[in-house]
N, C-alpha and C positions, 0 to 999 in steps of 0.2 A: 345603233339600237336594233335589237333582234325582234323579230315578229314571230308569234306563235301561229302555226298553220292550223286553220280550222278544219276538223275532220270532214270528209265528204258526206258522211251519213251518220245517223243515229239509229241504233237497233234496240228495240225492246224485245228481249227474249229471256227466258229463264236461264239460270246458270247451270245448264246441261247441254249436251250436243243436240240430240233429237231433231226436231223440225227446224230449229234455228241454224243448225250446222250447214244446211244447204245454202242459206243466205250468206253466212260467213264465208263459205267456200267460194262462192261466185265473186264476192267482194275481194277476197284475197287473190283469186286468180286474175282479176282485172286490175290488180295493183291499187285498189282504193283503200282509203282510211275510214275508220268508223269508231265510234264510241258506243258502249253498251250501258244501259241503265241497270240498276239493281232490282232484285225481285220485288222489294217493297214499293218501288215506283211503278212497276207494272201492275201490281195489285191495286194500288191507289187509283190508277187510271181506269182499270177494268171495272172497279166497283163504284166509280164516280158517275155523274150524269153523262148520258150519251152526248149531250150537246157540248160537253167540255173535252171530248176525245179528239185526238189528232185526226183520226179517221174512225168512223163507226166500226166497232169490232167486238167480237166475243172473247177472243183470246189471242195471244201473241203467236207468231212474230208480227211486229209492226216495224216498218222501215220508214225513216224520214230522210228524204233527199234534201240536204241543207241548202244546196245551191239553188234548187228550183222550188224550195218551200212547198214540198209535196210529200204527203204521207200515204202509205198504202199498207193494207193488211192482207192476210192469207198467203201462205208460202208460194203457191203457184202463181198468184197475181204479182207477188214481189219479184219472183224469178223472171216472169214475162217483162215486167217493167225494166229490170236491170238488163235483160237481154236486148231489149229494144234500145234503151238509152245508151248503153255501153257498146252497142254494135257487135254483140256476140251471137246474135241469131243468124242462122243460115238464110240466104236470099230466096231460094225456091219455096213457094208456099207449102208444098208437100213436106219439105224437111222442117219448116217452121212448125207445122202441125204435128209432125212426129216428135219434134223436140218437146212440145208441150204435153204430148201423150206420155212421154218418158217422165216428165216432171210429175204429172198427175198419177202415173203408176207408182212412182216412188212414194208419193203422199199416201196412196192407198196401202202400200206395203207397211209403212210405219204405223198406220192406223190398225192394221190387222195384227202386227207383231206386238202391239200393246193392248190387244183385245178391246179395240174401240176406246182407247184412252182409259182403260182400267175398269170397264163395266163388269168384267170378271177378272179373276186371277188365274195365272197359269198353274196347271197341275201336270203331273207326268202324262196322264191320259190325254188331256187337251193338247199338250205338245205333240205327243205321238200321232194324234188324229190330224194335226195341222201340218205335219211334215209334207205329205203329198201336195197340199195346196201351196206351200212355200216353194217346193221344188217346181211347181208349175209357174209360179211367178218368176223364178230364176230362168226357166226355159224361155220365157217371153223375151227376156233380155238377150239370151244367147241367140235365139232365132232372128231377132231384130239385127243384131250385129252380123250374123251370117248373110242375111239378105243385102247388107250394105258392104260386104267384102272384107269383114274383119278376119284377121289371121291369128294363129296361135300366139304370136309375139309382136304383132303390129296391127295397125289400123284403128279406126274409131267407130263408135256405135252406129253413126249415120254416115260413115264415109268421111271424105275430106282429108286434108293434109295436116290439120292441127286440131287439138281438142276443142270441142264446143260445149255449149250449155249441157247438152245431153250427156256428154262424157263426164263433166264435173259433177253433175247430179248422180249419175250412175256410180261413180267412184265414191262419192260421199255416202250414198246409201249403203253400198255393200262393204266398203272398207271399214266404215265405222261399226256396222253390225258385226263384221268378222272379228274386229279387234276386241269387242266387248264380249262376244259370245262364240266360243270355239265350236260349238255344235253347228252354228250357222256357217262358220268358215268352212268346216269340213263338207257340209252339204253343198255349198257354192262350188267348191273345188271339184266335187264329184259330178254335179248336175250341169254346171255352166262354166267350164274351165276357161274359155276365152273371155267371158265376162269377169271372172276372177282376175285374169291377167290384165285386162284393160283397167280394172279398178286399181290394181297395184301400180301400173305404169303411170296413171294420171295422179294417183296419190303421192307418187314420188317427185312430182314437179315441185321445185323449191318453194313457191308460195303456199302450196297445199301441204307439203311436208312440215313447213314451219307452223301452219295453222293446227295440224294434228298434234304436233309436239306441245303447243300451247294448251290445247284441249286436255291433254293428259295431265298437265300441271294444274289447270284451272278446275277440272271436273273429276279427276281421278278415274275411278271405275264406273262412275254414274253415266248412264245412257239417257234415261229419262227419270223423272222424279216420282215421288209418292209410293204407294203400296205396289203399284204395277211394276215399277222399277225394281223393287225388292223381289217381287215374284219372278221376274225375268232372270235376275241374277241367280236365284235359288234353283230354278228348273233348267234353264238353258245357258247358264253362265259358266259351266264347267264341262 
């Protein structure tokens, strides 16, 4: 009699890469299994009474650890939980703090690249005016890597011998943006070449390459949803 293996986690996130892709990437990198709910289920929980929520939250992602019967929302908090419970965080407190700084920086970048979740739409002028700030963000990653010994074709963002949470998050941020938006890819190559190389090297790891291939099938050209997603494709998607 065969038994069906219960997935390790349940993820509530929209059917696009965006913020949820960081969670997916860490789960894939750690070799964990998960199932995802559909958009209608997410909306139902979001719009329902707070007392009925798995964890009080305003918007996804929400991750449920099935084994420990624990739910947590907010991407950085989810990443911290996975890093701690899956033993992916570095041991020194300084590097743990730098790991979470990287996670929060990535969260800030995707907020800015979507103009705070679509409060405004991209225009050619807004994009042109934003380029220096985006390049500064890229330079933060480049300088962080340099301070921890990264080389043109080797090394990791915070040092060490193997990729860590900071590297998976870095790769997910920049490789996903680069794949969807050629203008960002070109800026990254010019502004932060070692960060671009790191992102490619980590993205090429088998579990992350498999995840990226699945995302192409599942989400196509979509990076994030709504009018802001269409605005991004129009202005910076070519």
